[in-house]
Backbone and ligand atoms as CSV (ligand in chain L), in Angstrom:
chain,resi,resn,atom,element,x,y,z
A,1,MET,N,N,172.337,43.851,182.017
A,1,MET,CA,C,173.324,43.980,180.945
A,1,MET,C,C,174.720,43.775,181.512
A,2,PRO,N,N,175.502,42.853,180.956
A,2,PRO,CA,C,176.833,42.624,181.529
A,2,PRO,C,C,177.785,43.783,181.220
A,3,THR,N,N,178.522,44.216,182.212
A,3,THR,CA,C,179.539,45.236,181.974
A,3,THR,C,C,180.851,44.746,182.552
A,4,THR,N,N,181.927,45.161,181.973
A,4,THR,CA,C,183.234,44.808,182.503
A,4,THR,C,C,183.737,45.981,183.321
A,5,PRO,N,N,184.589,45.708,184.330
A,5,PRO,CA,C,185.026,46.789,185.215
A,5,PRO,C,C,185.730,47.920,184.463
A,6,ASP,N,N,186.442,47.597,183.386
A,6,ASP,CA,C,187.172,48.680,182.724
A,6,ASP,C,C,186.470,49.181,181.459
A,7,ALA,N,N,185.182,48.871,181.322
A,7,ALA,CA,C,184.439,49.443,180.212
A,7,ALA,C,C,184.338,50.952,180.422
A,8,PRO,N,N,184.388,51.722,179.333
A,8,PRO,CA,C,184.283,53.180,179.513
A,8,PRO,C,C,182.942,53.541,180.130
A,9,PRO,N,N,182.928,54.619,180.929
A,9,PRO,CA,C,181.678,54.987,181.604
A,9,PRO,C,C,180.589,55.356,180.598
A,10,LEU,N,N,179.348,55.048,180.962
A,10,LEU,CA,C,178.238,55.397,180.091
A,10,LEU,C,C,177.921,56.884,180.257
A,11,ARG,N,N,177.408,57.460,179.195
A,11,ARG,CA,C,177.047,58.871,179.235
A,11,ARG,C,C,175.729,59.037,179.968
A,12,PRO,N,N,175.445,60.263,180.431
A,12,PRO,CA,C,174.193,60.499,181.143
A,12,PRO,C,C,172.992,59.971,180.364
A,13,SER,N,N,172.045,59.449,181.103
A,13,SER,CA,C,170.864,58.847,180.512
A,13,SER,C,C,169.956,59.919,179.919
A,14,VAL,N,N,168.918,59.437,179.244
A,14,VAL,CA,C,167.899,60.337,178.696
A,14,VAL,C,C,167.309,61.199,179.811
A,15,ALA,N,N,166.989,60.548,180.946
A,15,ALA,CA,C,166.379,61.292,182.055
A,15,ALA,C,C,167.324,62.374,182.563
A,16,THR,N,N,168.621,62.053,182.660
A,16,THR,CA,C,169.589,63.042,183.145
A,16,THR,C,C,169.705,64.204,182.161
A,17,SER,N,N,169.757,63.890,180.866
A,17,SER,CA,C,169.861,64.949,179.862
A,17,SER,C,C,168.634,65.856,179.904
A,18,ALA,N,N,167.463,65.245,180.087
A,18,ALA,CA,C,166.235,66.044,180.130
A,18,ALA,C,C,166.212,66.917,181.379
A,19,SER,N,N,166.647,66.357,182.510
A,19,SER,CA,C,166.600,67.178,183.723
A,19,SER,C,C,167.684,68.253,183.692
A,20,ARG,N,N,168.759,68.004,182.971
A,20,ARG,CA,C,169.770,69.051,182.779
A,20,ARG,C,C,169.174,70.214,181.981
A,21,ALA,N,N,168.401,69.890,180.942
A,21,ALA,CA,C,167.747,70.944,180.150
A,21,ALA,C,C,166.852,71.784,181.055
A,22,ALA,N,N,166.041,71.105,181.885
A,22,ALA,CA,C,165.134,71.838,182.785
A,22,ALA,C,C,165.924,72.698,183.766
A,23,ALA,N,N,167.037,72.163,184.283
A,23,ALA,CA,C,167.833,72.911,185.264
A,23,ALA,C,C,168.438,74.167,184.646
A,24,VAL,N,N,168.909,74.065,183.408
A,24,VAL,CA,C,169.494,75.245,182.751
A,24,VAL,C,C,168.398,76.281,182.468
A,25,ILE,N,N,167.251,75.816,181.961
A,25,ILE,CA,C,166.143,76.735,181.693
A,25,ILE,C,C,165.733,77.437,182.986
A,26,ASN,N,N,165.642,76.686,184.080
A,26,ASN,CA,C,165.198,77.256,185.349
A,26,ASN,C,C,166.233,78.212,185.940
A,27,ALA,N,N,167.512,77.959,185.674
A,27,ALA,CA,C,168.544,78.883,186.145
A,27,ALA,C,C,168.338,80.259,185.514
A,28,PHE,N,N,167.972,80.272,184.238
A,28,PHE,CA,C,167.729,81.556,183.571
A,28,PHE,C,C,166.375,82.133,183.976
A,29,ALA,N,N,165.407,81.270,184.278
A,29,ALA,CA,C,164.089,81.759,184.711
A,29,ALA,C,C,164.207,82.428,186.070
A,30,ALA,N,N,165.116,81.914,186.911
A,30,ALA,CA,C,165.247,82.426,188.272
A,30,ALA,C,C,166.049,83.715,188.317
A,31,GLY,N,N,166.809,84.018,187.293
A,31,GLY,CA,C,167.612,85.226,187.327
A,31,GLY,C,C,168.706,85.211,186.296
A,32,ASP,N,N,169.888,85.485,186.785
A,32,ASP,CA,C,170.992,85.764,185.892
A,32,ASP,C,C,172.177,84.886,186.274
A,33,PRO,N,N,172.163,83.613,185.901
A,33,PRO,CA,C,173.241,82.736,186.350
A,33,PRO,C,C,174.581,83.150,185.744
A,34,GLY,N,N,175.628,83.039,186.540
A,34,GLY,CA,C,176.974,83.299,186.043
A,34,GLY,C,C,177.580,82.018,185.520
A,35,PRO,N,N,178.808,82.132,184.962
A,35,PRO,CA,C,179.476,80.935,184.436
A,35,PRO,C,C,179.598,79.821,185.463
A,36,GLU,N,N,179.920,80.180,186.720
A,36,GLU,CA,C,180.131,79.119,187.719
A,36,GLU,C,C,178.855,78.341,188.021
A,37,GLU,N,N,177.748,79.061,188.105
A,37,GLU,CA,C,176.490,78.376,188.395
A,37,GLU,C,C,176.165,77.388,187.271
A,38,LEU,N,N,176.377,77.834,186.039
A,38,LEU,CA,C,176.078,76.953,184.904
A,38,LEU,C,C,177.045,75.778,184.851
A,39,GLU,N,N,178.318,76.053,185.155
A,39,GLU,CA,C,179.286,74.946,185.213
A,39,GLU,C,C,178.843,73.920,186.260
A,40,GLY,N,N,178.352,74.419,187.390
A,40,GLY,CA,C,177.886,73.530,188.459
A,40,GLY,C,C,176.723,72.652,187.996
A,41,ILE,N,N,175.796,73.252,187.244
A,41,ILE,CA,C,174.651,72.477,186.744
A,41,ILE,C,C,175.130,71.395,185.779
A,42,LEU,N,N,176.044,71.749,184.901
A,42,LEU,CA,C,176.532,70.765,183.922
A,42,LEU,C,C,177.267,69.625,184.635
A,43,ARG,N,N,178.109,69.986,185.619
A,43,ARG,CA,C,178.822,68.944,186.388
A,43,ARG,C,C,177.851,68.058,187.140
A,44,ALA,N,N,176.855,68.687,187.757
A,44,ALA,CA,C,175.881,67.920,188.549
A,44,ALA,C,C,175.111,66.939,187.678
A,45,HIS,N,N,175.077,67.190,186.378
A,45,HIS,CA,C,174.374,66.280,185.468
A,45,HIS,C,C,175.352,65.430,184.661
A,46,GLY,N,N,176.534,65.213,185.224
A,46,GLY,CA,C,177.421,64.198,184.678
A,46,GLY,C,C,178.442,64.665,183.669
A,47,GLU,N,N,178.557,65.993,183.473
A,47,GLU,CA,C,179.551,66.462,182.504
A,47,GLU,C,C,180.934,66.352,183.150
A,48,PRO,N,N,181.873,65.650,182.493
A,48,PRO,CA,C,183.190,65.470,183.127
A,48,PRO,C,C,184.049,66.735,183.025
A,49,ASP,N,N,184.859,66.964,184.022
A,49,ASP,CA,C,185.794,68.095,183.987
A,49,ASP,C,C,186.850,67.890,182.918
A,50,PRO,N,N,187.437,68.943,182.352
A,50,PRO,CA,C,187.183,70.343,182.697
A,50,PRO,C,C,185.891,70.878,182.082
A,51,VAL,N,N,185.058,71.488,182.914
A,51,VAL,CA,C,183.848,72.163,182.437
A,51,VAL,C,C,184.108,73.652,182.549
A,52,ARG,N,N,184.197,74.328,181.422
A,52,ARG,CA,C,184.556,75.752,181.437
A,52,ARG,C,C,183.536,76.528,180.612
A,53,VAL,N,N,182.798,77.404,181.287
A,53,VAL,CA,C,181.771,78.231,180.644
A,53,VAL,C,C,182.241,79.681,180.701
A,54,THR,N,N,182.287,80.363,179.564
A,54,THR,CA,C,182.707,81.767,179.532
A,54,THR,C,C,181.474,82.672,179.570
A,55,GLY,N,N,181.721,83.964,179.711
A,55,GLY,CA,C,180.626,84.931,179.681
A,55,GLY,C,C,179.869,84.871,178.361
A,56,GLU,N,N,180.615,84.666,177.301
A,56,GLU,CA,C,179.992,84.554,175.975
A,56,GLU,C,C,179.096,83.309,175.910
A,57,ASP,N,N,179.596,82.207,176.498
A,57,ASP,CA,C,178.786,80.977,176.552
A,57,ASP,C,C,177.481,81.212,177.299
A,58,VAL,N,N,177.556,82.033,178.372
A,58,VAL,CA,C,176.350,82.277,179.173
A,58,VAL,C,C,175.270,82.890,178.296
A,59,GLU,N,N,175.651,83.872,177.490
A,59,GLU,CA,C,174.662,84.526,176.624
A,59,GLU,C,C,174.108,83.552,175.592
A,60,ALA,N,N,174.999,82.727,175.034
A,60,ALA,CA,C,174.542,81.739,174.054
A,60,ALA,C,C,173.629,80.704,174.715
A,61,LEU,N,N,173.963,80.334,175.956
A,61,LEU,CA,C,173.126,79.362,176.685
A,61,LEU,C,C,171.768,79.970,177.048
A,62,ARG,N,N,171.756,81.279,177.301
A,62,ARG,CA,C,170.483,81.948,177.598
A,62,ARG,C,C,169.544,81.820,176.388
A,63,ALA,N,N,170.114,82.064,175.192
A,63,ALA,CA,C,169.310,81.947,173.970
A,63,ALA,C,C,168.862,80.500,173.767
A,64,ALA,N,N,169.762,79.558,174.027
A,64,ALA,CA,C,169.420,78.135,173.877
A,64,ALA,C,C,168.305,77.747,174.843
A,65,ALA,N,N,168.399,78.243,176.076
A,65,ALA,CA,C,167.382,77.939,177.085
A,65,ALA,C,C,166.029,78.488,176.639
A,66,GLY,N,N,166.046,79.673,176.020
A,66,GLY,CA,C,164.803,80.267,175.522
A,66,GLY,C,C,164.171,79.413,174.436
A,67,LEU,N,N,165.001,78.861,173.562
A,67,LEU,CA,C,164.475,78.000,172.490
A,67,LEU,C,C,163.919,76.702,173.066
A,68,LEU,N,N,164.645,76.107,174.006
A,68,LEU,CA,C,164.197,74.837,174.594
A,68,LEU,C,C,162.938,75.028,175.425
A,69,ARG,N,N,162.800,76.201,175.989
A,69,ARG,CA,C,161.613,76.498,176.796
A,69,ARG,C,C,160.336,76.324,175.976
A,70,GLU,N,N,160.404,76.595,174.681
A,70,GLU,CA,C,159.224,76.481,173.815
A,70,GLU,C,C,158.666,75.053,173.812
A,71,VAL,N,N,159.562,74.079,173.971
A,71,VAL,CA,C,159.100,72.684,174.024
A,71,VAL,C,C,158.289,72.467,175.304
A,72,PHE,N,N,158.778,73.014,176.427
A,72,PHE,CA,C,158.086,72.858,177.710
A,72,PHE,C,C,156.777,73.663,177.728
A,73,ALA,N,N,156.767,74.788,177.015
A,73,ALA,CA,C,155.587,75.667,177.025
A,73,ALA,C,C,154.487,75.149,176.113
A,74,ALA,N,N,154.785,74.181,175.267
A,74,ALA,CA,C,153.766,73.658,174.345
A,74,ALA,C,C,152.633,73.030,175.141
A,75,PRO,N,N,151.375,73.376,174.828
A,75,PRO,CA,C,150.253,72.932,175.664
A,75,PRO,C,C,149.818,71.485,175.454
A,76,ASP,N,N,150.253,70.858,174.376
A,76,ASP,CA,C,149.847,69.462,174.179
A,76,ASP,C,C,150.940,68.712,173.410
A,77,THR,N,N,150.725,67.417,173.251
A,77,THR,CA,C,151.755,66.562,172.654
A,77,THR,C,C,152.069,66.981,171.213
A,78,ASP,N,N,151.017,67.278,170.433
A,78,ASP,CA,C,151.242,67.659,169.029
A,78,ASP,C,C,152.119,68.899,168.940
A,79,ARG,N,N,151.802,69.870,169.792
A,79,ARG,CA,C,152.569,71.110,169.699
A,79,ARG,C,C,153.967,70.982,170.304
A,80,ALA,N,N,154.132,70.092,171.273
A,80,ALA,CA,C,155.477,69.816,171.787
A,80,ALA,C,C,156.312,69.134,170.695
A,81,ALA,N,N,155.684,68.212,169.959
A,81,ALA,CA,C,156.379,67.541,168.857
A,81,ALA,C,C,156.747,68.549,167.769
A,82,ALA,N,N,155.829,69.481,167.480
A,82,ALA,CA,C,156.111,70.488,166.456
A,82,ALA,C,C,157.267,71.383,166.894
A,83,ALA,N,N,157.295,71.754,168.183
A,83,ALA,CA,C,158.390,72.596,168.682
A,83,ALA,C,C,159.713,71.849,168.589
A,84,LEU,N,N,159.689,70.560,168.923
A,84,LEU,CA,C,160.916,69.754,168.814
A,84,LEU,C,C,161.335,69.601,167.360
A,85,ASN,N,N,160.381,69.364,166.479
A,85,ASN,CA,C,160.725,69.218,165.062
A,85,ASN,C,C,161.367,70.479,164.501
A,86,ARG,N,N,160.857,71.618,164.950
A,86,ARG,CA,C,161.430,72.881,164.484
A,86,ARG,C,C,162.890,72.976,164.914
A,87,LEU,N,N,163.175,72.661,166.181
A,87,LEU,CA,C,164.557,72.729,166.664
A,87,LEU,C,C,165.426,71.675,165.980
A,88,LEU,N,N,164.868,70.491,165.782
A,88,LEU,CA,C,165.643,69.418,165.134
A,88,LEU,C,C,165.990,69.803,163.694
A,89,ARG,N,N,165.094,70.535,163.055
A,89,ARG,CA,C,165.330,70.941,161.669
A,89,ARG,C,C,166.344,72.075,161.599
A,90,GLU,N,N,166.209,73.027,162.535
A,90,GLU,CA,C,166.990,74.264,162.402
A,90,GLU,C,C,168.259,74.278,163.239
A,91,ARG,N,N,168.321,73.455,164.288
A,91,ARG,CA,C,169.410,73.622,165.250
A,91,ARG,C,C,170.263,72.389,165.490
A,92,THR,N,N,169.941,71.277,164.893
A,92,THR,CA,C,170.746,70.080,165.155
A,92,THR,C,C,171.213,69.460,163.842
A,93,GLY,N,N,172.191,68.595,163.948
A,93,GLY,CA,C,172.667,67.843,162.790
A,93,GLY,C,C,171.991,66.477,162.761
A,94,PRO,N,N,172.440,65.612,161.861
A,94,PRO,CA,C,171.889,64.253,161.825
A,94,PRO,C,C,172.364,63.432,163.026
A,95,LEU,N,N,171.637,62.373,163.317
A,95,LEU,CA,C,171.996,61.494,164.433
A,95,LEU,C,C,173.321,60.790,164.135
A,96,ARG,N,N,174.219,60.812,165.111
A,96,ARG,CA,C,175.489,60.095,164.962
A,96,ARG,C,C,175.846,59.501,166.317
A,97,LEU,N,N,176.768,58.559,166.304
A,97,LEU,CA,C,177.260,57.973,167.547
A,97,LEU,C,C,178.689,58.428,167.789
A,98,THR,N,N,179.010,58.694,169.051
A,98,THR,CA,C,180.382,59.040,169.382
A,98,THR,C,C,180.775,58.363,170.691
A,99,ALA,N,N,182.074,58.075,170.829
A,99,ALA,CA,C,182.610,57.577,172.102
A,99,ALA,C,C,183.644,58.572,172.632
A,100,HIS,N,N,183.639,59.795,172.082
A,100,HIS,CA,C,184.598,60.841,172.473
A,100,HIS,C,C,186.020,60.264,172.536
A,101,GLY,N,N,186.431,59.658,171.440
A,101,GLY,CA,C,187.788,59.127,171.361
A,101,GLY,C,C,188.035,57.951,172.295
A,102,GLY,N,N,186.995,57.207,172.647
A,102,GLY,CA,C,187.172,56.027,173.485
A,102,GLY,C,C,187.156,56.315,174.972
A,103,THR,N,N,186.873,57.567,175.368
A,103,THR,CA,C,186.885,57.913,176.795
A,103,THR,C,C,185.567,57.551,177.475
A,104,VAL,N,N,184.505,57.428,176.694
A,104,VAL,CA,C,183.207,57.035,177.260
A,104,VAL,C,C,182.557,56.028,176.323
A,105,GLY,N,N,181.444,55.436,176.786
A,105,GLY,CA,C,180.729,54.489,175.943
A,105,GLY,C,C,180.082,55.195,174.758
A,106,TRP,N,N,179.848,54.434,173.704
A,106,TRP,CA,C,179.178,54.984,172.528
A,106,TRP,C,C,177.782,55.475,172.902
A,107,HIS,N,N,177.456,56.641,172.414
A,107,HIS,CA,C,176.125,57.200,172.693
A,107,HIS,C,C,175.734,58.159,171.569
A,108,PRO,N,N,174.459,58.419,171.412
A,108,PRO,CA,C,174.015,59.256,170.296
A,108,PRO,C,C,174.194,60.755,170.550
A,109,HIS,N,N,174.519,61.470,169.492
A,109,HIS,CA,C,174.607,62.933,169.508
A,109,HIS,C,C,173.867,63.467,168.295
A,110,LEU,N,N,173.342,64.678,168.441
A,110,LEU,CA,C,172.718,65.350,167.300
A,110,LEU,C,C,173.457,66.623,166.923
A,111,ASP,N,N,174.555,66.922,167.618
A,111,ASP,CA,C,175.303,68.126,167.268
A,111,ASP,C,C,176.307,67.813,166.165
A,112,GLY,N,N,176.897,68.866,165.615
A,112,GLY,CA,C,177.753,68.716,164.437
A,112,GLY,C,C,179.007,67.900,164.691
A,113,ASP,N,N,179.685,68.156,165.813
A,113,ASP,CA,C,180.833,67.322,166.186
A,113,ASP,C,C,181.047,67.419,167.692
A,114,ASP,N,N,182.112,66.760,168.186
A,114,ASP,CA,C,182.294,66.643,169.633
A,114,ASP,C,C,182.777,67.940,170.296
A,115,ASP,N,N,183.129,68.942,169.479
A,115,ASP,CA,C,183.694,70.161,170.070
A,115,ASP,C,C,182.859,71.407,169.802
A,116,VAL,N,N,181.573,71.230,169.609
A,116,VAL,CA,C,180.731,72.406,169.361
A,116,VAL,C,C,180.571,73.198,170.660
A,117,PRO,N,N,180.214,74.478,170.554
A,117,PRO,CA,C,179.985,75.278,171.773
A,117,PRO,C,C,178.845,74.721,172.628
A,118,TRP,N,N,178.856,75.127,173.909
A,118,TRP,CA,C,177.877,74.608,174.874
A,118,TRP,C,C,176.438,74.760,174.391
A,119,ASP,N,N,176.114,75.903,173.778
A,119,ASP,CA,C,174.710,76.131,173.426
A,119,ASP,C,C,174.233,75.147,172.371
A,120,GLU,N,N,175.079,74.906,171.373
A,120,GLU,CA,C,174.691,73.951,170.325
A,120,GLU,C,C,174.550,72.546,170.909
A,121,TRP,N,N,175.498,72.226,171.792
A,121,TRP,CA,C,175.459,70.915,172.462
A,121,TRP,C,C,174.212,70.775,173.334
A,122,LEU,N,N,173.870,71.848,174.075
A,122,LEU,CA,C,172.704,71.757,174.969
A,122,LEU,C,C,171.421,71.556,174.164
A,123,ILE,N,N,171.272,72.310,173.086
A,123,ILE,CA,C,170.061,72.171,172.270
A,123,ILE,C,C,169.986,70.751,171.708
A,124,ALA,N,N,171.108,70.274,171.164
A,124,ALA,CA,C,171.098,68.951,170.535
A,124,ALA,C,C,170.830,67.845,171.548
A,125,SER,N,N,171.538,67.870,172.679
A,125,SER,CA,C,171.366,66.787,173.659
A,125,SER,C,C,169.977,66.852,174.298
A,126,SER,N,N,169.467,68.063,174.488
A,126,SER,CA,C,168.137,68.205,175.093
A,126,SER,C,C,167.051,67.747,174.127
A,127,CYS,N,N,167.184,68.134,172.860
A,127,CYS,CA,C,166.183,67.721,171.861
A,127,CYS,C,C,166.131,66.198,171.763
A,128,LEU,N,N,167.297,65.592,171.775
A,128,LEU,CA,C,167.349,64.132,171.684
A,128,LEU,C,C,166.592,63.502,172.864
A,129,ALA,N,N,166.907,63.958,174.061
A,129,ALA,CA,C,166.280,63.386,175.264
A,129,ALA,C,C,164.779,63.676,175.297
A,130,LEU,N,N,164.396,64.905,174.988
A,130,LEU,CA,C,162.977,65.276,175.058
A,130,LEU,C,C,162.175,64.534,173.991
A,131,ALA,N,N,162.802,64.323,172.823
A,131,ALA,CA,C,162.115,63.579,171.759
A,131,ALA,C,C,161.884,62.131,172.179
A,132,VAL,N,N,162.871,61.526,172.841
A,132,VAL,CA,C,162.706,60.143,173.304
A,132,VAL,C,C,161.615,60.064,174.369
A,133,LEU,N,N,161.591,61.034,175.289
A,133,LEU,CA,C,160.556,61.030,176.341
A,133,LEU,C,C,159.164,61.177,175.738
A,134,LEU,N,N,159.037,62.056,174.761
A,134,LEU,CA,C,157.732,62.234,174.110
A,134,LEU,C,C,157.320,60.945,173.399
A,135,TRP,N,N,158.291,60.333,172.755
A,135,TRP,CA,C,158.063,59.077,172.034
A,135,TRP,C,C,157.608,57.979,172.995
A,136,GLU,N,N,158.352,57.819,174.100
A,136,GLU,CA,C,158.070,56.723,175.030
A,136,GLU,C,C,156.748,56.888,175.755
A,137,ARG,N,N,156.395,58.131,176.053
A,137,ARG,CA,C,155.251,58.350,176.941
A,137,ARG,C,C,154.006,58.802,176.211
A,138,GLY,N,N,154.180,59.271,174.994
A,138,GLY,CA,C,153.026,59.750,174.245
A,138,GLY,C,C,152.380,60.970,174.872
A,139,ARG,N,N,153.179,61.732,175.614
A,139,ARG,CA,C,152.682,62.995,176.163
A,139,ARG,C,C,153.813,64.015,176.130
A,140,PRO,N,N,153.484,65.288,176.347
A,140,PRO,CA,C,154.564,66.282,176.289
A,140,PRO,C,C,155.660,65.920,177.299
A,141,PRO,N,N,156.906,66.151,176.964
A,141,PRO,CA,C,157.984,65.774,177.871
A,141,PRO,C,C,158.022,66.615,179.138
A,142,GLY,N,N,157.400,67.780,179.109
A,142,GLY,CA,C,157.430,68.637,180.290
A,142,GLY,C,C,156.400,69.729,180.194
A,143,GLY,N,N,156.446,70.628,181.163
A,143,GLY,CA,C,155.512,71.746,181.161
A,143,GLY,C,C,156.099,72.923,181.908
A,144,VAL,N,N,155.330,74.022,181.962
A,144,VAL,CA,C,155.727,75.206,182.711
A,144,VAL,C,C,154.873,75.270,183.963
A,145,CYS,N,N,155.489,75.551,185.084
A,145,CYS,CA,C,154.805,75.594,186.379
A,145,CYS,C,C,153.598,76.528,186.320
A,146,ALA,N,N,152.454,76.047,186.836
A,146,ALA,CA,C,151.209,76.820,186.784
A,146,ALA,C,C,151.112,77.838,187.916
A,147,ALA,N,N,152.063,77.845,188.840
A,147,ALA,CA,C,152.002,78.789,189.954
A,147,ALA,C,C,152.284,80.206,189.471
A,148,ALA,N,N,151.546,81.147,190.067
A,148,ALA,CA,C,151.772,82.552,189.717
A,148,ALA,C,C,153.197,82.936,190.114
A,149,ARG,N,N,153.820,83.738,189.318
A,149,ARG,CA,C,155.174,84.249,189.579
A,149,ARG,C,C,156.228,83.154,189.635
A,150,CYS,N,N,155.992,81.999,189.052
A,150,CYS,CA,C,157.041,80.977,188.950
A,150,CYS,C,C,157.209,80.651,187.481
A,151,GLY,N,N,158.373,80.852,186.968
A,151,GLY,CA,C,158.605,80.589,185.555
A,151,GLY,C,C,159.314,79.269,185.314
A,152,ASN,N,N,159.400,78.427,186.358
A,152,ASN,CA,C,160.147,77.182,186.213
A,152,ASN,C,C,159.449,76.190,185.284
A,153,VAL,N,N,160.262,75.361,184.653
A,153,VAL,CA,C,159.716,74.254,183.878
A,153,VAL,C,C,159.920,72.970,184.684
A,154,TYR,N,N,159.196,71.929,184.310
A,154,TYR,CA,C,159.344,70.631,184.978
A,154,TYR,C,C,159.225,69.537,183.926
A,155,LEU,N,N,159.660,68.346,184.297
A,155,LEU,CA,C,159.531,67.198,183.401
A,155,LEU,C,C,158.276,66.420,183.762
A,156,THR,N,N,157.577,65.954,182.754
A,156,THR,CA,C,156.371,65.155,182.960
A,156,THR,C,C,156.774,63.800,183.520
A,157,GLN,N,N,155.978,63.295,184.479
A,157,GLN,CA,C,156.242,61.947,184.986
A,157,GLN,C,C,155.809,60.903,183.959
A,158,GLY,N,N,156.364,59.716,184.091
A,158,GLY,CA,C,156.077,58.659,183.131
A,158,GLY,C,C,154.617,58.268,183.085
A,159,SER,N,N,153.971,58.221,184.243
A,159,SER,CA,C,152.565,57.851,184.272
A,159,SER,C,C,151.915,58.592,185.429
A,160,GLY,N,N,150.629,58.332,185.630
A,160,GLY,CA,C,149.933,58.979,186.729
A,160,GLY,C,C,149.333,60.299,186.297
A,161,PRO,N,N,148.761,61.012,187.269
A,161,PRO,CA,C,148.051,62.249,186.938
A,161,PRO,C,C,149.003,63.293,186.370
A,162,GLU,N,N,148.437,64.174,185.591
A,162,GLU,CA,C,149.265,65.197,184.972
A,162,GLU,C,C,149.795,66.159,186.031
A,163,ARG,N,N,151.035,66.520,185.863
A,163,ARG,CA,C,151.681,67.414,186.805
A,163,ARG,C,C,151.427,68.860,186.367
A,164,ARG,N,N,151.297,69.791,187.324
A,164,ARG,CA,C,151.084,71.188,186.944
A,164,ARG,C,C,152.109,72.126,187.551
A,165,TYR,N,N,152.816,71.673,188.584
A,165,TYR,CA,C,153.732,72.557,189.292
A,165,TYR,C,C,155.155,72.003,189.261
A,166,CYS,N,N,156.121,72.928,189.377
A,166,CYS,CA,C,157.520,72.513,189.309
A,166,CYS,C,C,157.947,71.820,190.588
A,167,SER,N,N,157.258,72.093,191.694
A,167,SER,CA,C,157.713,71.600,192.996
A,167,SER,C,C,156.531,71.486,193.939
A,168,ARG,N,N,156.724,70.761,195.027
A,168,ARG,CA,C,155.700,70.653,196.053
A,168,ARG,C,C,155.427,72.040,196.656
A,169,ARG,N,N,156.487,72.827,196.742
A,169,ARG,CA,C,156.362,74.168,197.324
A,169,ARG,C,C,155.373,75.011,196.520
A,170,CYS,N,N,155.531,75.001,195.190
A,170,CYS,CA,C,154.628,75.786,194.337
A,170,CYS,C,C,153.203,75.240,194.422
A,171,ALA,N,N,153.042,73.930,194.459
A,171,ALA,CA,C,151.711,73.324,194.525
A,171,ALA,C,C,151.014,73.752,195.815
A,172,THR,N,N,151.746,73.714,196.936
A,172,THR,CA,C,151.172,74.101,198.228
A,172,THR,C,C,150.792,75.571,198.235
A,173,ARG,N,N,151.689,76.406,197.740
A,173,ARG,CA,C,151.444,77.848,197.716
A,173,ARG,C,C,150.182,78.165,196.913
A,174,GLU,N,N,150.018,77.497,195.780
A,174,GLU,CA,C,148.848,77.750,194.937
A,174,GLU,C,C,147.567,77.260,195.593
A,175,ARG,N,N,147.661,76.125,196.318
A,175,ARG,CA,C,146.474,75.588,196.980
A,175,ARG,C,C,146.013,76.557,198.075
A,176,VAL,N,N,146.965,77.077,198.823
A,176,VAL,CA,C,146.648,78.039,199.885
A,176,VAL,C,C,146.033,79.291,199.269
A,177,ALA,N,N,146.597,79.770,198.182
A,177,ALA,CA,C,146.086,80.979,197.528
A,177,ALA,C,C,144.679,80.750,197.000
A,178,ALA,N,N,144.405,79.552,196.475
A,178,ALA,CA,C,143.079,79.247,195.938
A,178,ALA,C,C,142.050,79.233,197.058
A,179,HIS,N,N,142.424,78.654,198.224
A,179,HIS,CA,C,141.524,78.644,199.384
A,179,HIS,C,C,141.198,80.062,199.808
A,180,ARG,N,N,142.231,80.893,199.829
A,180,ARG,CA,C,142.054,82.275,200.267
A,180,ARG,C,C,141.109,83.003,199.313
A,181,ARG,N,N,141.324,82.800,198.013
A,181,ARG,CA,C,140.456,83.451,197.015
A,181,ARG,C,C,139.010,82.994,197.184
A,182,ALA,N,N,138.830,81.693,197.431
A,182,ALA,CA,C,137.481,81.154,197.574
A,182,ALA,C,C,136.799,81.757,198.808
A,183,ARG,N,N,137.567,81.924,199.887
A,183,ARG,CA,C,137.003,82.480,201.118
A,183,ARG,C,C,136.578,83.924,200.900
A,184,VAL,N,N,137.450,84.683,200.216
A,184,VAL,CA,C,137.145,86.085,199.926
A,184,VAL,C,C,135.897,86.166,199.057
A,185,ALA,N,N,135.786,85.301,198.056
A,185,ALA,CA,C,134.641,85.309,197.145
A,185,ALA,C,C,133.354,85.011,197.918
A,186,ARG,N,N,133.432,84.039,198.858
A,186,ARG,CA,C,132.246,83.679,199.652
A,186,ARG,C,C,131.807,84.856,200.519
A,187,THR,N,N,132.772,85.524,201.126
A,187,THR,CA,C,132.469,86.659,202.001
A,187,THR,C,C,131.755,87.747,201.205
A,188,ARG,N,N,132.243,87.975,199.983
A,188,ARG,CA,C,131.649,89.034,199.151
A,188,ARG,C,C,130.229,88.687,198.731
A,189,GLN,N,N,129.969,87.380,198.556
A,189,GLN,CA,C,128.656,86.979,198.066
A,189,GLN,C,C,127.572,87.055,199.146
A,190,GLU,N,N,128.033,87.045,200.427
A,190,GLU,CA,C,127.050,87.066,201.496
A,190,GLU,C,C,126.290,88.395,201.477
A,191,PRO,N,N,124.960,88.340,201.538
A,191,PRO,CA,C,124.195,89.580,201.468
A,191,PRO,C,C,124.469,90.474,202.684
A,192,PRO,N,N,124.447,91.777,202.493
A,192,PRO,CA,C,124.764,92.696,203.602
A,192,PRO,C,C,123.716,92.579,204.697
A,193,GLY,N,N,124.156,92.832,205.925
A,193,GLY,CA,C,123.238,92.832,207.050
A,193,GLY,C,C,123.026,91.458,207.672
A,194,ARG,N,N,123.636,90.455,207.076
A,194,ARG,CA,C,123.498,89.112,207.672
A,194,ARG,C,C,124.874,88.573,207.999
A,195,GLY,N,N,124.902,87.608,208.911
A,195,GLY,CA,C,126.140,86.959,209.276
A,195,GLY,C,C,126.985,87.956,209.945
L,1,ZN,ZN,ZN,156.885,76.564,190.413
């Protein structure tokens, strides 16, 4: 696609918006993020400065993260679509295009206007991205890590085997734990007085 050097910058892609949703959800899953941590996540996902999150925003973002988590927790594509439809019906406005006054390239938004609070913006931008991913791939856009004591969510890969863990670390930990359980089970099954 041809671009000119002084064309306004493009907004974060669908993939970036989706991974931003996962990062915010995981920040709340891991504990109690403060305004600075959340500002850092938003900046890291392409939000231009000034990025200012207040204590009140943190609470609103916590609630938003809880709602978005339902999409990741849905066990199959139909239920992920239903969770997204519920949020699209109750929490977003109609699809519109904005260029934020010419400062960036035209891109779609589902929130009411360009100055809504962070939580409304996060729900709208995340729903848009997750809906596109579900559409493109025909599978749930993400899932919740299957490792014990890990509440992280992850994004589904475009193709290949289904993912179950948020990270290689969780996958390894679970594999080791499964081996240990199997060994213990075998030991218990051995009849007494032998071996
Ligand atoms: Zn995990």
